[in-house]
N, C-alpha and C positions, 0 to 999 in steps of 0.2 A: 614656109607650114606655119601655121598659125598655132596657138599655145594651147590651143583649149582641141584641138586635134593631135599634138602631143601627147596633152594630155591623155585622151579618151584612149591611144596607141597603151600607154604606159600601162593604163587602170587593165586594161584588156589582154597585155601580155601579164600582170600584174593576176588577176582572172586565170589565166590557163596556165600558168604555173604552181597556183593554189592546187589546180582542179588537177594534175599531173603530180604531187607530193601526197594530198590526199589519194587519189588508187595508189603508188608506191605504196604507202603507208595500209593500207590496205590487203594489199597483194603479199606482203612481208606479212603482219599479223596471218591473214589466213593461212601463208605457209607452212608456219610455226604453228598455225594452232594443230594444222594436218599430223605435221613432224611428232610433235607431244599427243595427238589419239593413237597413231598409229602403233603403238607398244602395246595400246590395250586395246585396241579393236583385233592384233593380232592373236592376243593370246585367247582371245574370246573363241577367235576362228578355229587356230587349231588344239584349244580346248574341246572344240565337239566334232571332231575329225577323227575317227577311228586310229589308236597305233600302229595298224599297218598302213594307213592310206595316210603318215604323216606328212612325210615327201612329195607326197603325188599330190600335181595339178588337177584345180587349180587352187591359190593361195589365199584367194580374195575372199572366198565363202567356202562354209566348209558344207563341202563334198565328198563319200555322204555322211549326212547329218548323223551323230549318235548322241547319247550320255553314259553311251558306255563307263566313258572317263571318271564321272563323278559317282558314277554306284559302286566304281573299286576304291574309289577313295571312302566312300564311307561306309561298303558293307566290308572290306579286307583287310584296312587296317584302323583295329579296331580302337588304336587310339588315338589319330585323328580325333575326333571331339574333345580328348581330356588331351590332347594342344590345344587347338583355339580356347578352353580353359582358362586352363594355361598362361595362354594371352594376356585373355583378358584382364585374369588376377593381377597378374603382372603389371600392364599398361595401365591400369586403376588406381594401382597401391600407388604405384611412384608419381603417376600424376599428382591425388590426393595427397600425397606428403610433399614432393618438392615442390606446389603451391603453396602451402603452410609455411613450410620455411625458406622460401626462396620471398615471400611477401612479411615476414617477420624481420628478414636481415635488408630489403631493402626498407620497411619502414626506418629502422635502426640506422641504416646506413644514409637516412634525407633526414630525420628529425634530431638524432641524440647527437652527443659531443661523447667522448669516449675516448680513449689516451688511442694515439695511435691512428685514427680513423683514416685520415689521406693517405695511408702509407701501405692496408690493410688493405683499402678498395683501389688503391692502383697496383695492387698487387695481383688482385680476383681480374682484374682484367687486361693484369699479362698472361694469367694463364687462361682467358679465352685465345690467347693466339697459339696455344701448343696444341700441337697433335693431338686428338685423342690415345692413338696407337699408346705414344711416349707413356700414360699412365698407366696402364694396362699391368704389366708384372707390378708395380707399387702397389697398387686394387689390390690385386688376388696377393698376392703377400698378405695384406691385412684383411682380407678375406679370409683367408684361407690360413696357412700356418704360422703366419707373420713374421714380421721383416728382421724379426729375433729368434731361430729353433727354439723352442724349450723357454720361451718367456724370459723376465726380466728377476734375477733371484733379488729378493729384499728382503732379510732377515729367513723368517719359520714362512715366507708365503713367495707365490712366484706370480709377477703380475704379465697377464700375454700379451703378446701384442697384436695376436689377431684373433678372427671369429672365428675360426674354423666352420666357418657356413659354405663348405664347398658341398655343388651336390644337392644344395636346397634354396629352394625359392627368396628365401630369406636374403641369399649367398646376391642373388641378381638384381636384388629390389633394393637392399643400403647404397652402396653408390650413387644410385643415383635419387637420389633426396632431396638433396641442392644442386644446384648448379651455377656455376658464373654469366652467365645469360643469363636466368632468369632473376638472379639476384639484381643484376646490371639491369635490367626492362623495368623492375618494378621498384628498385630505386629512383632513377627516370621519372616514372611515375610520382613517386609519392613527390620529391623534389617542385614538381607543377602542380601536387593539391593545394588547394587552398588553408593556409596556416588560421582563419578566422573561424573553420567550421572546429575545430579540435579549441578552440581557446572556448569558443562557448561552451564546449561538453568540458572544459575542465573548469571552469566557471561555473557548471549546475552540481560538482562535486565528483566531473569522472575522471577516474586515474588516467595511468597511459595505457592500462591495456583497456579498462572496459572504455578508453577511448579508442582505441584501434582494431575493437572486438563490433561494436556498437555502432562506429559513423566511417573509420577508415576503410573497412573490409565490405562492409555492403557497399559505396559509392566508386571502389576500385573493382568490381566483381566483372565489368569489361577487361579489361586486363589480366586480371585473373582464371577468367576461363579461355581467354587467347594463349597462357601459357599453360594452362592445362590442356587444351587440344594439344599445341608444340608438343609437350611434351609425350602427351598420349601416342601420338606419331611417333616420334624419336621409337618410343617404346616396345610400341608394336613391331615396330618392323627390325629394332634391336639384332641381330645377327652375331656378331662377333662375342662380347660382355658373355651371353650365356650360352653360347660354344664351348668357352673357354670352363665356366663354374659346371656346369650339369652336365652328369654324367651317366645317370638311371634315366630310359626311353619314357617313364612318369612323368619325369618332373620336366621333357621338351616345351619348348613353346611352340609356338606353328612354324616359323621359320627353320630352322632346328628339323623339327620334323618331318619336312621337304627334301630334305636333304637321304631322308630312307627310298624318296622314291627312286635315286641313280646308283644304277650300279657300277660295277668298276670296269665293264666292256663296254656297255652299252645306257643309254638314259631314254626313261621313257616318259619327251619330250610332253604328248599331250597331258598325263595325269599329271606330268609336274605340273602343267600349265593349265590346268581347272585346280588344281591343288591349292596355286598362286593364286587365283580368282578370289577365294575364301581369305587371302589375308589384303587384298589388293580392294575391296570392295570397301567394309568398312569402314578405310580411309576415305572415298571416297564419296562418301555419304553423309561424313562428319564435316569431309572440306563444303560441301556444296550446303547445308544447310547450316554451317556457320561460319561460310565465308567473310559478312557482315562484321563479323565480330573482329577478325584476322585484319579487315581494313582501316577499322575506326581503332583498334590498338597498334598500328605501326603508324600511323599517321598524328598522334597523340606523344611516342616514347620517346621521340628524340624531343623535347621540351621538355622545359628545366625555368626552375624561376632564376631569374638572374640575381 
């Protein structure tokens, strides 16, 4: 067998192996895509079926078709629009405040030298590894009655150790204004930020705050927008913390309000799924509109100056 013949066969086998790998790759992607879309598809299908026919075949399309579940939500539950408004208000407030505070903290860790800087940053990284349920009770005590009931007596004054914000929207918003991941994300970005721009601004007479507000923030808008979108998504879907803090139905967010459609002995699944679409569609729209910012930010977050 000649060398040229052997090389041609090797090239042929390599081409076939590459084609097989490509087919398997796309088959896995298609399977995973269908698996990811299936919950949303069946949510839509069952929300368009009458309550009495929820478990009646077919399950692949809404037969018989009806919009009564959406009418039930909008007409019967008069607090439903209020729940949507509460979710919007809380999510937007948490997103704006977290972006602002995380940007300032990240810039401080990346550019300013202060005592115990590395220790505090490492402590911040350790807090990222802790499950969220671990901090629920301390957060609840700080937002509510305080770590020490009655406060700390100091002469004629009593220093409170809690904010007494139980059953208020502020009690849901306040613990979310800062986040360890957000600070870490902005710190990594600002470490890769060119110092020359800041030095040029300071040579023109701009102070630290002026440089941060006029130079740093406008250039970091992609990372800020990404952090804001991730924060909005988390605050919009948050269930556990609002459930612990809120008591009055008028203050409920949408995820908590949807639990009202569940009874003690039965659940109106068609109505629940119709209501859950109101909770899902905003996130889908936001993701598809701003997905390029997610990709761009993830690509640049891991880099830093040597």
